[in-house]
N, C-alpha and C positions, 0 to 999 in steps of 0.2 A: 256224757253221753247227748245231751241236750244241746250242748255246744256244738257236738259234731253234726248232729241232725239239722240244729239251725244254720250250719254253714254249708251243707250239702244243700239244703233247700234254697238257699240263697244263690248257690251255683245253678241250679236248676233255673231258677226264674231268670238269671243273667243268659242261659243259653238260650230260653224260649225266646227272650228279649231280642237278643242276636239274631236268632232264627228269623223271627219276624220282619226286622229290619232288613235282612238279606232279600226277603221274599218281596218287599215292596219296592226296593230301588229298581230301575231299570237300565240295560245295557243299551244303549242308542246305537252306537257305531263300535264295532271290534274288527279290527284289521290288522292286515300286515303289507309289507312289499318295500320297496323302492326306497334306500335309504336317501336318495336325493330329495325326497319328501317329509323325510323324519323331522326336521328342526322345525319347519313351517308349518306342517300340522299341527304339532304340539302347541306352538304359539298361538295358530289361529284358534283351536280350541279354547284355549284359556283366556283369549282377548276380552277384556271388559267392555268394549264396543263393538263386539262382533254378534253375531247372532246365536253362538252356543254359552259364552260367558262360563266356563267351567272353571270357577276360582281355585279348586284344588287339583295340584298336579304332585304326581310322583313320576320318577322316570329312573332306570338304570341302564349302565354300559358293562354289566358282570354276566350277562347271559342266562339270568335267572329265569327268564321267559323262553318258552319254546314252543313251536307249531309241530303237532305230532300228526302224522299221516301214517292211516293203517290200510290203505288201499292195496298194497301188495302183499298183504299177509302178515309182515311185521310192523312194528312201530318204529318209522323212521321219523326222527326229530332234525329241525332246523332252528336254531337259537339266535338271537340278535337281541341289541340295545331295543329299549320299550320305553314307552311313557302311557300313564294312565290320567286322564283328566276327568273329573267330577264335579257336579255342583252340591251343595250343601243340603239342599232339599229341606229345608227346616232344622236341620241339623247343624253339626259343624263339620270340617273336613277329617276329623277322626273319626266321629258318629254320624254320618251323614243321616238324614231323615228320609221319612217315607216318600218322597217326590223326587229324590235325587237321581240325577240323569247321568251316566256314566259313557266315557269315550275312551278308546285305547288303539294303539298302534305299536305293533313291533317291525324294526327294521331287519328285514332279511334280504330279499331282492325281488325284482319284477315277477320273475317266471314262478318264484315260490310263491309271491302273492296271488296272482292268477291261479295258480294250480290247487292252494288251499283253499281259494274261495269256492272254485267250482267243484272241488270234491268234498267240500263241506255242506254244498246245497245239490248232492245227488237227488234223482226221485228215489233212489232204493235205499237212502239213508248217508248221514255223514260219515266221512272217512277222514278228516282234518278238523282238527280243533287246536286251541291255543291255551296253554297252561299257565298260569300265574302262581307265584309264591304266596301261601297263604300264612306266612310267618311275621306279618307286619314289617316288612323292611324297609329300612330308611333309605331316603331318597340320593341319589348319585348327583343332582342337580343338573342335568344335562338340558334341560327346557328354560328354566326361569333363573338357574344358578342355585345353589344349596340352601340360601338362606330364605329361599322364597317358595322351597318345596316341602312337601311332608311325607311321613311314613304312608306307605299303602295299606290301608285297614284291611283285614282278614275277610270282612263283610264284602267289601268291593271286589276283592279277588276272587272270593268265592262265587260271586254273581257272575264274573266274567267268565270262570272257569266251566260254568255251564250255559253260557251264551254260544249261540252261533256266529261262525266269521261271516259277516256282510259287506264287507267291502275290502277292496285292495287298493294299493297304490302301486303304479308301474309305469316306467319310463318306456316301454314299447307297446304297442297295440297287443290286445288280447289274441289276435289272429297270428301275429310275429310270436307271441309267446308258446302257442301251439305248435307254429313252425320250429321254433327251436326245440322243443321236445322231440318232436318228430324227427327231425335231423339227430338229434343225439342218439335215437333207438333204432337209426337204419343201419345196416350193415356197414362197417368201416370202409369206407369209399366207394360205396355203392350209390347210384344217383338217387336222389331224393325227386321225385315227380318225374319231368321229361328232361329237364335240362341236365346236361353233365357238367353245369357250373357247381350244381348243391349236392354236394356228398354228404354222405352218413359219417357218423363218428363213433359208432361201433359199441356203445356203451347198452346194458341190459336193464330192465325196468326192476328197481330196487338197489341197482348198483350206487357206488358213490364215486365222484370225481375227486380225486385227492390233491392234495398241496403237494409243490416241490419244494417248499421252503423249508431247509434244515430246522431241525427242532420243533416243526410245528406238525401237529395230527389233525388239522382242519379238513375237512370235507364237505362235498355238497351232493346230496341225493338227487339221484335221477329218479323220478317217479312219473309215470304218464299220467295225461289227464286230456280231456275233451271239452271243448267249448260247449256250454249252455245253449237250448234254444233260443236263448235271448240274454242280452246283457246291456247294461246302459254304460257309457263311457263320458266321464266329466273331464274335459279339458281343465288343468291348473294353470299350465304357463309352458316354457321352455327353457332347455340348460345345455350347454356346450360341454362336449367332454374336452378335458384339459390333458396335453401330453406334457408330463413333468421329468426333468432329467436331475440326477444328481452325481456332481463330478468335483473332487475336492481340488484336483490338480488343475482344473481349470483347461485343461490343454485337449480333453477329449470332447464329450457330448456340450459341455459348455462353453466351447469354444464357437459354437454355432447359437444363432436365436431363431432359426427358421429351419423347417423340415418340409420338405415338399410330401404331398400324397404317397407319391411313388416310393420315395426313401423310407416313409413310416412303414409301408407295407412290406418292404424289404426287410425292416427291423423285426416285423412283429411275424413274418413268416419264416426268418431263419435264413434268408438269404444274406443279410449283413450282419457279421459279427464284432464288426471293430468300427471305432471313430478315431480317426487321427493315429490309426496303427494300435489303439488300445482296446482292450476286450470290452466288450458291452453285456451288461446283465439285462436282459428284456425280461420283464414280469407280464403275464398273461392272465387275465381271466377266466374264470370258469365259464364254457360255452352256454350255458343256460342263464347266464345273467343278462339284463338289461343293457348293462356297461359294455359287455362283451359285444352283444349282438349290433348295439349302434356304431361300435368301433367297427366290428367286422364288415358290415355292408356299405359303410360311408367311407373305407378305406381298402382293406386289403381285398376282401370279396365283392369289390365294385364291378358291377358289369352294366352295358349299355353305354352311350356315345358323349353322354354329358360329363365332360371332366375325366374322360379317361377310363378304360376298363382294365383292371388289374387281376381279377380271375384267380386269385390265389388265398390263402387264408391263414388264421392264426393255429389251425389244428390239421384240415385236410381240404386242400385246394388244387384246381385242375393245372393251376402253373407254379406251385409250391415245389421248391426242390425235393427231389425224392427221398433226400436222407433227413429230411425235415418234416415230412407227413408223419401224422400221429396214428399211421396203421401199419399192420406187419405184413400186408401185401400192397406191392408198389408196382407189379405188371400183370396182366395188361390193366391200362388204366384210363377211365374209372374201372373200378372192380365189378366185374357182373355179379348181379344180385344174388346168383348161385354159388358164388364163390365164398367159401368160409374165410372171414377177416375179423380180426381183432384189434383192441385198443393196443397201439405199441408202446405208449409210454403215458401210464398212470400211477403216480404223478408224471405230468410232463415235466421233463429235465433232458434238455438236448443241448449238447456241446455245438457251439457255431466257431466260424471260420475265427481264427487269431486268438482263440481262447476265450471266446464269448460263450453266453449259455441262454437258453430260454427256460424260464420258469413258471410253473402255475401259482396263482396266488387266489385265495378262495375269499370272496367278499372284498367290498370297497377298503375297509379297514387295514385288511392285510396287505392288498395291493399296493396302496399309498405309504403303509407304514413302512413295509419293504425297500420303496424307494428311498424314502428319508435314512432309514437305517443303513442304506449302501451308499457310500460317498464316493465307490470306485467305480465311477462310469455305469449308473444304472438308469434304466428309462422303464416307465409304467404309464397309467393313465386312468382317469375318473372323471364322472360327472362332478362339475364344479358346483361347491357348496362352501361357504365360511367354514362350516362345521369339517366336511369332508377335509379339507386341507389345512386345518389348523395346527397339524403336527410339523408343519413346514417351517414354523416359526423357529424350530431348533437347528435347522441348517440354510438359513437365509445367505450365508456366503458362499455356499457351495451348490445350491439348487436352482432351477430357474424352470419356466414353463416357455414352450416353442410356440411361434405360431405357425400355422400351416398353412402352406400355399400362399405365404405372404400376408395372412390375413389373423390378426390379433384377436381372440376370443375375449380378453378381459382389460384391453387397454391400459395395462399396466406394465409394459416395454418388458416382460420377462420376469419381472419380480413377482414371485407367488404372494399374493396379498393375505396377510393375517393380523395387522396391527388395525386399531380403527381408521387411521388416517389412511393408509392403504386399500382398505374396504371401502370407505367413503369414495375413492377415486375409481372404482370399478365401473366399466361400462359394459353392458352385454347388448350393445346395438348389433354386432355383427351376427349375433344369434337372432336377433328381432326380425333382421331383413335379411338372414339367411345367406350371407356371404361366406360365413365359416362353414366349413365343411363338415364337422362332426358335431351334430347337436340333435336333439330329440324332444317332442313334447311331453311333459308329465302330466299324467291322468290320474283319476280316481275310476273305480269301477264296481258297479253294484250288479248281481244277478237279478233279471227281470226286466222287462221293456219298458220300465218307466225309471226316471231318475229317484234315488231315495233323496229326500229332502234335506236330510241330516248330512249327507254327503255334499250336496249343492252348499249348503252353508259352511261347512267346512273347507270346501274349496275356495269359497269366496273369501273368508276370515283368512285364510292361508296366504293370498294372494297381497293382502295388505301389510304383510310382515316381509315382502321383499323388498328391503329400504338399502339405505347405505350402510347400516349397520351389520345386516345381513342380506347382502346382493345376491341372492341365490341363485334365482330366474327369472326370466322375464314374464312379467304377469299376462294373462291371457290377452286382456285390450290392448297392450301394445306389441303383440305380435302381428307382422306385417306379412308373413309368409306362412305356408303349411308345405308339407311335402304330399307327391301324387299317392293315391291308395292303388291296391291290386290283391288280388288274391294270391297268397304265397304258393310256392311249390308245394304239390301233393294236398292241396286244400281246397275244397268246393264250398263257395259262399252261396247262402240262399238269403230269401228276403228277410226271413225270421232270425237268421242267426247272424249276430252282428249290429243290434240296435245299438244307437250311439248319440251322442249329442251334437246339435246343430249350435252350441252357442260357441261360436270361433272367437268371440270378442268383437268390438265395436269396429274393428277394421274388415270384418268378413265381408266379401262379394257376394252379390245376390244369389251366386251359383252355389255357394257354401252354406245354404240355410238347408241343403239335404241333409238326411242321416248319414254318419259316417258308417262304411262298411269297407272292410279291408285291412291288412297290413299297410305299415307306411315306413317301416326302418330302412333307409337306403332309398326312399322314392325320391323321385325328383324336386326340387325346390322349386315352388311356384307362388306367386304373389297374389295376397287377397285383395290388395287394393292398390293397383298400379300408380295411382296419382302419389301415393306414399313412398313411390320406388324409384324417384327421378334419379337418386345417386346409386342404384342397385345395377348390378350387371342383368337382372332379370328383365324379361321383355313381353312376356304373354303371363296374363292371368289365367290361373288354372280355371276352366271351363266346367269341370264336371269331378274335381279332386275330392269331395267328400262323398263320392258313391262308387261303389263296386268297378273296378277298371277305369277309373278317372285317369286321363293322361295329360302329360305336359311335353311341351317342347324346348323349355328353357329349364336353366337350372346349373349348379355347379356339380353336384355329386351325382350317384349313380341312380340308376332307373332297373327296379327289379320288377318292372311290369310283366 
């Protein structure tokens, strides 16, 4: 009996000690969002020469971490790969001490990141939180490699599970993320705002966008959110969208090396379903992803005079073939707001000409792995990063990427870089100078009118890791261009709504010292420093690009003003 009592007493002491340790540690950053920032943010948090220097790292790619949103009245979850970095705080990685600082990030998507951040910081209480496993799971070695990572202590996980989400990673502006959910929730085919070009997709709040990939049950939650009264955007850099094809025969898509924006729009909207008389499988991302929106408004749904206006869509577009529109109502077109209409294909699964098909993929991982796994003339797209495209090492002989409008995004002659030597030769100069038509800035966002100092430190540290080993994006100071800003359809900007960073890097023109306001996805490309753009087609420095309603007359891609 004494032995049992002594054992029970020891367990009690251990529990008290563990509880005290949990209370003492501090969650400095707890966030989620864009996959394009995942690796570099983790490396930046760990960097021994960086401002954070969190030496202990755990990561997973088994979807054991999830963001839970209760704003619809039900608990809806979004899962993704995750990393956690923490300082020892006077203890060890396994048992961090009282001054330990914790940093964490979940790779979901840009719109999920924005939505969860804002729903977590509502004035009436949080409706979104992130849950980590408390079973001391082993690391999968995604950030530093398995040999250099450690298991996630239950004390760290428990601390994270009680922490408020305080930042998000995004590859589209918050205003563009809000427009994406507004468009998704607008009656299918009805006008969003006042322009007949922007048409609703017909989903309902709390519904799910489903994958069309056979054997997969992946889905994406459609959950409404609104921008807070103020938020701060910290630019990190910029990265291109890569158009990848896989064709083992070599007589279909791989027979070409370049695609025009117009022909790419035809593949994405279902006008074209064959290449060299062979059927093409086109993978389309979910319309709430930053990847989708960057592609959508720089290629098929492009409007304005710069570079051509296609006015079509991957889902519902004015010039889209009626048989390929994701709506049950096709006439009159656009659909009057009072006309009942719903999503026609959820999951999106359309047969196209010559035996081709358009299928919905959920998430960057499924989109790109689907192209890798389909050697029979497939096409897809994704934000470039070494990690995102690593899977193409298995199909080096059958896959390639396209130049778009004759511009090479990677300077790798169509070879998707996966080896050390190939990555060392990557150049993102055509993103830096805006010549490549499909790119976007990467950002970190925090709620409040001022910049979170830890977010600033993480952004700075992440930029140092965009090197020849992981040439994932153009660091901020190397960007020579930005996109014009505007109020997205059905959105009113106010002075207090949209606080942003004035830090556009060392190349920024004096006019760009103003606070950012408005969306910019699909905006006209404009130079920050015309002296550095002597070889660029840009001819006019943006005069007010950083403010609401900024205009530009030069650029290669759309103009959504």
